[in-house]
C-alpha positions in Angstrom: 37.7 155.5 96.1 38.5 154.3 99.5 35.7 153.4 101.5 35.5 155.2 104.7 36.0 153.4 108.1 34.9 154.5 111.7 38.7 155.9 112.0 38.0 158.6 109.6 36.2 160.8 112.1 39.3 161.3 114.1 41.4 163.3 111.3 44.2 160.7 111.4 47.0 160.9 108.9 45.8 159.9 105.2 48.5 157.2 104.6 47.4 155.5 108.0 43.8 155.6 106.7 44.9 154.2 103.3 46.9 151.4 105.5 44.1 150.4 108.0 42.2 147.9 105.3 45.3 146.3 104.8 45.9 145.6 108.4 42.1 144.3 109.1 41.1 147.6 111.1 37.8 148.4 110.4 36.5 150.0 113.7 38.1 151.1 116.6 38.4 149.0 119.8 37.5 150.6 123.3 40.9 151.5 124.0 41.5 153.2 120.9 38.0 155.0 121.0 39.2 156.7 124.3 42.7 157.2 123.6 42.9 158.7 119.9 40.8 161.5 120.4 42.7 162.9 123.8 46.1 162.0 122.4 45.4 164.1 119.2 44.3 167.0 121.4 47.8 166.9 123.2 46.6 165.3 126.6 49.1 163.6 128.9 47.8 160.0 129.3 48.2 156.9 131.9 46.3 154.0 130.3 45.6 150.5 131.8 43.9 148.1 129.5 44.8 144.3 129.0 47.0 142.9 126.3 45.4 142.5 123.0 43.1 145.3 123.2 45.0 147.7 120.8 47.1 149.9 122.8 50.0 150.1 120.3 47.6 151.1 117.7 46.0 153.7 119.8 49.1 155.7 120.5 50.7 154.5 117.1 47.8 156.1 115.0 47.6 159.3 117.3 51.4 159.7 117.2 52.3 159.2 114.0 49.6 161.7 112.6 51.2 164.4 114.9 54.7 163.9 113.5 56.2 166.3 111.1 57.2 163.7 108.6 58.9 166.3 106.2 62.0 166.6 109.1 64.4 163.7 109.2 64.9 164.1 112.9 63.7 162.1 116.0 60.5 163.5 117.2 59.1 160.5 119.6 60.8 158.4 122.0 59.0 155.0 123.0 60.5 153.2 125.9 59.9 149.4 126.5 61.3 147.0 129.0 62.4 144.2 126.7 64.0 143.5 123.2 61.1 141.4 122.4 58.7 144.2 123.1 60.9 146.8 121.1 60.8 144.5 118.2 57.2 144.1 118.2 56.4 147.9 118.8 58.9 149.3 116.4 57.6 146.6 113.5 53.8 147.8 114.5 54.3 151.4 114.3 56.3 151.0 110.8 53.5 148.9 109.4 50.6 151.4 110.4 51.9 153.7 107.6 51.5 153.3 103.9 54.4 154.1 101.5 57.5 156.0 102.3 57.9 158.9 104.7 57.9 157.3 108.2 61.3 156.1 109.7 61.2 153.9 112.8 64.5 152.8 114.5 65.1 150.4 117.2 67.9 150.3 120.1 68.1 147.3 122.3 70.7 145.0 123.9 72.3 141.8 122.7 73.6 143.2 119.2 76.7 145.0 118.7 76.8 148.7 119.9 77.4 150.0 116.4 73.8 148.8 115.2 72.6 151.1 118.1 74.8 154.0 117.1 73.4 153.8 113.4 69.9 153.6 114.8 70.3 156.9 116.8 72.0 158.7 114.0 69.7 157.7 111.3 67.2 160.5 112.1 64.2 158.2 112.3 61.3 160.1 113.5 60.6 157.5 116.1 62.8 155.7 118.2 62.0 152.6 119.9 64.2 151.7 122.8 65.1 149.6 125.9 66.2 152.3 128.4 69.4 150.4 129.7 70.7 150.1 126.4 70.0 153.7 125.3 71.8 154.8 128.4 74.7 152.7 127.5 74.8 154.2 124.1 74.6 157.7 125.5 77.5 156.8 128.0 79.8 156.7 125.0 78.7 159.9 123.4 76.0 162.6 124.4 74.1 162.7 121.1 72.6 166.0 122.1 71.0 166.1 118.7 68.6 163.4 119.4 66.8 165.1 122.3 66.1 168.7 120.5 63.2 167.6 118.4 61.4 165.2 120.8 58.2 166.1 121.5 56.6 162.9 122.4 57.5 160.4 125.2 55.7 157.1 125.3 56.3 154.5 128.0 55.0 151.0 127.1 54.5 148.2 129.8 55.2 151.3 131.9 54.6 149.4 135.3 57.8 147.3 134.4 60.0 150.3 133.5 58.8 151.8 136.8 60.1 149.0 138.8 63.3 149.7 141.0 65.6 148.2 138.1 64.4 150.6 135.6 63.1 153.7 137.4 66.6 155.4 137.4 67.2 154.7 133.8 63.7 156.1 132.9 64.5 159.4 135.0 67.9 159.8 133.5 66.5 159.7 130.1 63.6 161.9 130.6 65.9 164.9 131.9 66.9 165.1 128.4 63.4 165.7 127.1 61.8 169.0 127.3 58.9 169.3 130.1 56.4 170.3 127.4 56.6 166.8 125.7 53.6 165.0 125.3 53.6 161.9 127.6 51.8 158.6 127.3 52.1 155.9 129.9 50.6 152.5 128.9 50.2 148.9 130.5 47.9 146.0 131.4 48.3 146.6 134.8 48.9 149.8 136.6 49.2 150.0 140.5 48.1 153.0 142.4 51.5 153.3 143.5 52.7 153.5 140.0 50.1 155.9 139.2 51.3 158.2 142.0 54.9 157.8 140.8 53.9 159.2 137.3 51.9 161.8 138.7 54.9 163.3 140.6 56.8 163.4 137.3 53.9 164.6 135.3 51.1 166.3 137.5 49.0 167.3 134.4 48.0 163.7 133.5 44.7 162.1 132.7 44.2 158.3 133.9 42.1 155.9 131.7 41.3 152.5 133.1 39.5 149.6 131.0 38.2 146.9 132.8 39.8 143.3 132.2 36.3 141.7 132.2 35.2 143.7 129.2 38.7 143.2 127.4 39.0 139.6 128.1 35.3 138.6 127.3 36.3 136.5 124.1 38.4 134.0 126.5 37.1 130.9 128.0 39.0 129.9 131.3 39.2 126.2 132.8 41.3 124.5 135.4 42.2 121.1 135.8 43.2 119.4 139.3 46.1 117.7 138.9 47.0 114.5 141.4 50.3 114.7 143.1 53.2 113.7 140.5 50.9 113.4 137.6 51.3 116.8 136.2 52.9 115.8 132.8 50.4 113.0 132.3 47.3 115.2 133.1 49.0 117.8 130.5 49.2 115.1 127.7 45.6 114.0 128.4 44.5 117.8 128.3 46.1 118.1 125.0 44.5 115.2 123.5 41.1 115.5 124.9 40.6 119.1 123.8 42.5 118.4 120.4 44.7 121.0 121.2 47.1 121.6 118.3 49.3 124.8 119.1 49.5 126.5 122.8 51.8 128.7 124.6 52.6 126.9 127.9 53.9 129.2 130.7 56.1 127.6 133.5 58.1 129.2 136.1 61.5 127.9 136.2 64.3 127.2 133.4 64.7 123.4 134.6 61.1 122.9 134.5 60.5 124.3 131.1 63.2 122.1 129.7 61.7 119.2 131.2 58.5 119.9 129.7 60.0 120.3 126.2 61.6 117.0 126.5 58.3 115.3 127.7 56.2 116.7 124.9 58.9 115.9 122.3 58.9 112.1 123.5 55.1 112.1 123.0 55.8 113.2 119.4 55.0 116.9 119.5 57.0 119.7 118.1 58.0 121.5 121.1 60.7 124.4 121.9 61.7 126.2 125.1 61.7 130.2 125.3 63.6 131.9 128.3 65.5 134.7 129.0 69.0 132.8 128.9 68.9 132.0 125.6 70.7 134.3 122.9 68.4 137.0 121.1 68.7 135.1 117.9 67.6 131.8 118.9 64.5 133.2 120.6 63.7 135.2 117.5 64.1 132.2 115.4 61.9 129.9 117.8 59.2 132.7 118.0 59.1 132.9 114.1 58.8 129.4 113.7 56.0 129.3 116.1 54.0 132.0 114.7 54.4 130.1 111.4 52.9 126.9 112.9 56.0 124.7 112.5 56.2 124.4 116.5 53.0 123.1 118.1 53.9 124.1 121.6 55.9 127.0 123.2 57.1 126.4 126.8 58.1 129.8 128.0 58.9 131.6 131.2 57.3 135.1 132.0 59.5 136.6 129.2 56.9 135.6 126.9 54.0 137.1 128.9 54.6 140.4 127.8 55.5 141.8 124.1 54.6 138.6 122.2 51.9 139.6 119.8 50.9 136.0 118.3 48.1 136.4 116.0 45.2 134.4 116.6 46.9 132.1 119.2 44.1 129.8 120.2 45.2 128.5 123.6 47.5 129.4 126.8 48.0 126.8 129.0 49.4 127.9 132.7 51.5 124.7 133.9 52.2 126.7 136.9 50.1 129.4 138.6 51.7 132.7 139.0 51.1 134.3 142.6 51.2 137.9 141.0 48.0 138.9 139.3 49.8 141.1 136.9 51.8 138.0 135.5 48.5 135.9 135.1 46.8 138.8 133.3 49.7 139.3 131.1 50.0 135.6 130.3 46.2 135.1 129.8 46.4 138.2 127.6 48.4 136.4 124.8 45.3 134.8 123.5 41.7 136.4 122.4 43.6 139.1 121.0 41.9 141.9 118.7 38.5 140.2 118.9 39.5 136.4 118.2 38.3 133.8 120.8 40.7 132.0 123.0 41.0 129.4 125.7 43.0 129.3 128.7 43.5 126.2 130.8 45.4 126.0 134.2 46.8 123.2 136.1 46.2 123.1 140.0 48.8 121.2 141.7 48.4 122.4 145.2 45.9 124.5 147.5 47.9 127.6 146.8 47.6 127.3 143.2 43.7 127.2 143.8 43.9 130.1 146.1 45.9 132.2 143.8 43.7 131.4 140.9 40.3 132.3 142.5 41.8 135.5 143.5 42.9 136.4 140.2 39.7 135.5 138.5 37.9 137.6 141.4 39.9 140.4 140.1 39.3 139.8 136.4 35.4 139.1 137.2 35.3 136.4 134.7 34.6 132.6 135.7 37.0 129.6 135.6 35.4 126.3 135.1 36.5 123.2 136.7 37.3 120.4 133.9 37.5 116.9 134.2 40.4 115.0 132.5 39.8 111.5 131.6 42.4 108.7 132.0 45.7 109.9 130.8 46.4 106.7 129.2 43.5 106.6 127.1 44.6 110.3 125.5 48.2 109.7 125.2 49.3 110.7 121.5 48.9 108.1 119.0 52.1 108.9 117.0 55.1 107.0 118.1 57.2 109.5 116.5 59.6 111.1 118.9 61.6 114.3 118.3 65.3 115.0 119.0 67.8 117.9 118.7 71.0 116.9 116.8 74.3 118.7 117.0 76.0 119.4 113.6 79.6 120.3 114.1 79.6 123.0 111.5 78.4 126.6 111.7 78.7 130.2 110.5 82.5 130.4 110.8 82.5 127.6 108.3 80.2 129.5 105.9 77.3 127.1 106.7 73.6 128.4 106.6 70.2 127.2 107.2 69.6 126.0 103.7 72.8 124.0 103.8 71.7 122.3 106.8 68.2 121.6 105.4 70.0 120.2 101.9 72.4 117.8 104.0 69.4 116.5 106.1 67.2 115.6 103.1 69.9 114.2 100.7 72.3 112.7 103.3 69.9 111.9 106.1 67.3 111.1 103.9 64.5 113.1 105.8 61.4 114.4 103.9 61.4 118.1 104.1 58.0 118.2 105.9 59.7 116.1 108.8 62.3 118.8 109.6 61.7 121.1 112.5 63.8 124.1 113.6 67.2 124.7 112.4 69.4 127.0 114.0 73.1 127.8 112.9 75.5 129.6 115.5 79.2 130.4 115.1 80.8 126.9 115.3 78.0 124.7 115.2 74.3 124.0 114.1 71.5 122.3 115.8 68.2 120.9 114.3 64.9 119.0 115.3 64.3 115.6 113.7 62.3 112.7 114.2 64.4 110.2 116.3 64.0 107.4 113.8 66.4 109.5 111.6 69.0 109.8 114.1 70.9 106.4 113.2 71.3 107.4 109.8 73.2 110.5 110.6 75.3 109.0 113.2 77.9 107.8 110.9 81.7 108.2 110.9 82.4 111.8 110.2 84.6 111.2 107.0 81.4 109.9 105.2 79.2 113.1 106.2 79.7 116.2 104.7 78.2 119.9 104.3 79.6 121.9 101.4 82.5 119.5 101.3 83.5 119.5 104.8 83.2 116.8 107.3 80.9 117.0 109.9 80.1 115.0 113.3 76.5 114.7 114.2 75.4 113.5 117.7 72.3 114.0 119.9 72.0 117.3 121.5 71.3 116.6 125.1 69.1 118.7 127.6 72.2 119.2 129.8 73.8 121.2 127.0 71.0 123.3 126.7 71.3 124.2 130.3 75.1 124.8 130.2 74.6 127.2 126.9 72.2 129.1 128.8 74.2 129.3 132.0 77.1 130.3 129.8 75.0 132.9 128.1 74.0 134.2 131.5 77.8 134.5 133.1 78.7 136.4 130.0 76.0 138.9 130.3 77.0 139.2 134.1 80.8 139.8 133.1 79.7 142.6 130.4 78.4 144.5 133.2 
């Protein structure tokens, strides 16, 4: 017999209650305590609560419990501003239900349009979508059948969707949905202006705001004053002094991100970049490797501040301080999630950095303490092993898979399997992270190196190539518009 949890009092679907122990849910979080009863009563809601507080589960448990799962028609539309968030939300919603009966489909850019067509035609009870991509699909065909049974509209990270670039897409889509549909608007930060925009569209809507102080109380905040020109050295010392084994590092610009990755690799760390101009496949693979612990440090743009749910991430480091409070709150909310403890370190390189950090913490109402870093020379990594990317001149068009590259590196390059980092296979080439000491072994005449009987050329993959690749992807996106 199943042991009752504190969720039983709400009258949620039996298959959700059966699944909760598997997911580690024993008691509702504060946001779930407030949202679930009201959503089950059919109330329209605006909910502001920091990241990692269980907002997706709050509306997900309630939403699934109100669906007619005997009908294979779309009854709920969940809108999110990015592919990453669509993936996270879609996967989370599907995981809340034990067994068959619930179908969740996803619509997002960066994949063939046919995949989006099939997702819409699937009749999944929940459709999770990026508004822009959904509009593009609707431009090819009306799909009137999609809208007839939609009774629930959820806007996740709603503040982002209400910005000028997304607001028109949102308004165009909501005209297809009946006025009586129940609406839920969720975000970590919701300005009064954004709240007014929502109230203009949905006058009968209730606002719930949970304080960041209550939600972020499991995080310890610290800052380091950085002498001019010594940011990288102080960062290396910080990692060593506090024995930081894994962290999500935030920086502003792509060039800075790539430079930091190179710096960390030169000191022997397994580091990867994560930013918007990478392909979706590349970002997904890198994030998966980071979650699995194969990557020590993920250096990211603010793309990673929203929608990335990394279980028990111990540390966030602000290499640069965002001016906007919203960005800071989303960044720090990547750690200390779901009751776990976390640490946030911020590098202060200017008086403006100090001012912004002080302002952010005044709003959060949590202290941030000064940290003294010892001599950076004392705390440089002891390992001399440096990591490099290698370019392999064969890819998917040659029927090459990751396992083929892995086997090649082990058997031809002599690398121990545990010393091989991230491998990514693209259409015409592959790249892999390896210790620099093995590079010379692989830089041989091409006739002596073969993968699946095909000769290959191996060379070091330069940072400039990463930048050019990112620019090419950006240009391709512009051309498609």
